[in-house]
C-alpha positions in Angstrom: -26.7 11.7 36.3 -27.5 8.0 36.6 -31.0 8.6 35.4 -29.6 10.2 32.2 -26.8 7.7 31.6 -28.5 4.5 32.4 -31.0 4.4 29.4 -28.0 4.8 27.0 -25.6 2.5 28.8 -26.5 -0.7 27.0 -26.3 1.1 23.5 -22.9 2.6 24.4 -21.6 -0.7 25.8 -22.5 -2.5 22.6 -20.8 0.1 20.4 -17.7 0.0 22.6 -17.6 -3.8 22.6 -17.7 -3.8 18.8 -14.9 -1.2 18.7 -12.9 -3.4 21.1 -13.3 -6.4 18.8 -12.0 -4.4 15.8 -9.1 -3.1 18.0 -8.2 -6.7 19.0 -8.1 -7.8 15.4 -5.8 -4.9 14.5 -3.6 -5.8 17.5 -3.5 -9.5 16.5 -2.4 -8.6 13.0 0.3 -6.2 14.3 1.5 -9.0 16.6 1.7 -11.4 13.7 3.7 -8.8 11.8 6.1 -8.6 14.8 5.3 -5.0 15.7 6.7 -4.4 19.2 4.2 -4.3 22.0 5.0 -0.7 23.1 4.7 0.6 19.5 1.4 -1.2 19.1 0.0 0.3 22.3 1.2 3.8 21.6 0.0 3.7 18.0 -3.4 2.4 18.8 -3.9 4.9 21.7 -2.9 7.8 19.4 -5.2 6.7 16.6 -8.1 6.1 18.9 -7.8 9.5 20.5 -7.5 11.1 17.1 -10.7 9.4 15.9 -12.5 10.5 19.1 -11.4 14.1 18.5 -12.5 13.9 14.8 -15.9 12.6 15.8 -16.3 15.4 18.4 -15.2 18.0 15.9 -17.6 16.7 13.3 -20.5 16.7 15.8 -19.7 20.3 16.8 -19.6 21.5 13.2 -22.9 19.7 12.5 -24.6 21.5 15.4 -22.7 24.8 15.3 -25.2 27.7 15.1 -28.2 25.5 15.7 -30.3 27.0 18.4 -32.2 24.8 20.8 -30.7 21.7 19.2 -32.5 18.5 20.3 -30.5 15.7 21.8 -29.2 13.1 19.4 -31.2 10.0 18.9 -29.4 6.7 19.3 -29.7 4.2 16.3 -30.9 0.7 17.0 -28.0 -1.7 17.4 -28.1 -4.3 14.7 
Protein backbone atom coordinates (compact mmCIF):
# COMPACT_ATOMS: atom_id res chain seq x y z
CA UNK A 1 0.00 0.00 0.00
CA UNK A 2 2.89 2.37 0.72
CA UNK A 3 4.05 2.10 -2.88
CA UNK A 4 0.62 3.24 -4.06
CA UNK A 5 0.09 5.97 -1.47
CA UNK A 6 3.53 7.57 -1.37
CA UNK A 7 3.51 9.11 -4.88
CA UNK A 8 0.23 10.86 -4.04
CA UNK A 9 1.08 11.81 -0.47
CA UNK A 10 2.58 15.24 -1.20
CA UNK A 11 -0.34 16.23 -3.47
CA UNK A 12 -2.88 15.13 -0.88
CA UNK A 13 -0.96 16.84 1.92
CA UNK A 14 -0.93 20.16 0.03
CA UNK A 15 -4.67 19.99 -0.68
CA UNK A 16 -5.44 19.15 2.95
CA UNK A 17 -3.17 21.96 4.13
CA UNK A 18 -5.08 24.44 1.94
CA UNK A 19 -8.39 23.12 3.29
CA UNK A 20 -7.05 23.50 6.84
CA UNK A 21 -6.16 27.14 6.17
CA UNK A 22 -9.70 27.84 4.98
CA UNK A 23 -11.14 26.00 7.98
CA UNK A 24 -8.97 28.07 10.32
CA UNK A 25 -10.23 31.29 8.74
CA UNK A 26 -13.84 30.17 9.17
CA UNK A 27 -13.15 29.23 12.80
CA UNK A 28 -11.50 32.60 13.44
CA UNK A 29 -14.51 34.44 12.02
CA UNK A 30 -16.87 32.31 14.12
CA UNK A 31 -14.78 33.05 17.22
CA UNK A 32 -14.92 36.77 16.51
CA UNK A 33 -18.70 36.43 16.14
CA UNK A 34 -18.73 34.79 19.59
CA UNK A 35 -20.00 31.42 18.36
CA UNK A 36 -19.42 28.97 21.25
CA UNK A 37 -16.46 26.59 20.84
CA UNK A 38 -18.54 23.39 20.96
CA UNK A 39 -21.00 24.73 18.38
CA UNK A 40 -18.12 25.72 16.07
CA UNK A 41 -16.53 22.29 16.34
CA UNK A 42 -19.78 20.38 15.80
CA UNK A 43 -20.85 22.59 12.91
CA UNK A 44 -17.49 22.40 11.12
CA UNK A 45 -17.25 18.62 11.56
CA UNK A 46 -20.78 18.13 10.20
CA UNK A 47 -20.18 20.42 7.21
CA UNK A 48 -16.81 18.83 6.37
CA UNK A 49 -18.22 15.30 6.50
CA UNK A 50 -21.16 16.40 4.37
CA UNK A 51 -18.81 17.85 1.75
CA UNK A 52 -16.69 14.69 1.74
CA UNK A 53 -19.86 12.62 1.20
CA UNK A 54 -20.97 14.92 -1.64
CA UNK A 55 -17.58 14.64 -3.33
CA UNK A 56 -17.68 10.83 -3.08
CA UNK A 57 -21.24 10.71 -4.43
CA UNK A 58 -20.32 12.96 -7.36
CA UNK A 59 -17.29 10.80 -8.14
CA UNK A 60 -19.41 7.64 -8.03
CA UNK A 61 -22.02 9.17 -10.35
CA UNK A 62 -19.30 10.29 -12.75
CA UNK A 63 -17.85 6.79 -13.04
CA UNK A 64 -21.04 4.76 -12.65
CA UNK A 65 -21.37 2.37 -15.53
CA UNK A 66 -17.90 3.09 -16.86
CA UNK A 67 -16.17 -0.24 -17.46
CA UNK A 68 -12.43 -0.48 -16.91
CA UNK A 69 -12.26 3.10 -15.65
CA UNK A 70 -8.72 4.43 -15.48
CA UNK A 71 -7.41 5.85 -12.20
CA UNK A 72 -7.95 9.58 -11.73
CA UNK A 73 -5.05 11.84 -12.64
CA UNK A 74 -3.97 14.35 -10.03
CA UNK A 75 -3.88 18.01 -11.08
CA UNK A 76 -0.66 19.89 -10.55
CA UNK A 77 -0.76 21.94 -7.36
CA UNK A 78 -0.52 25.62 -8.15
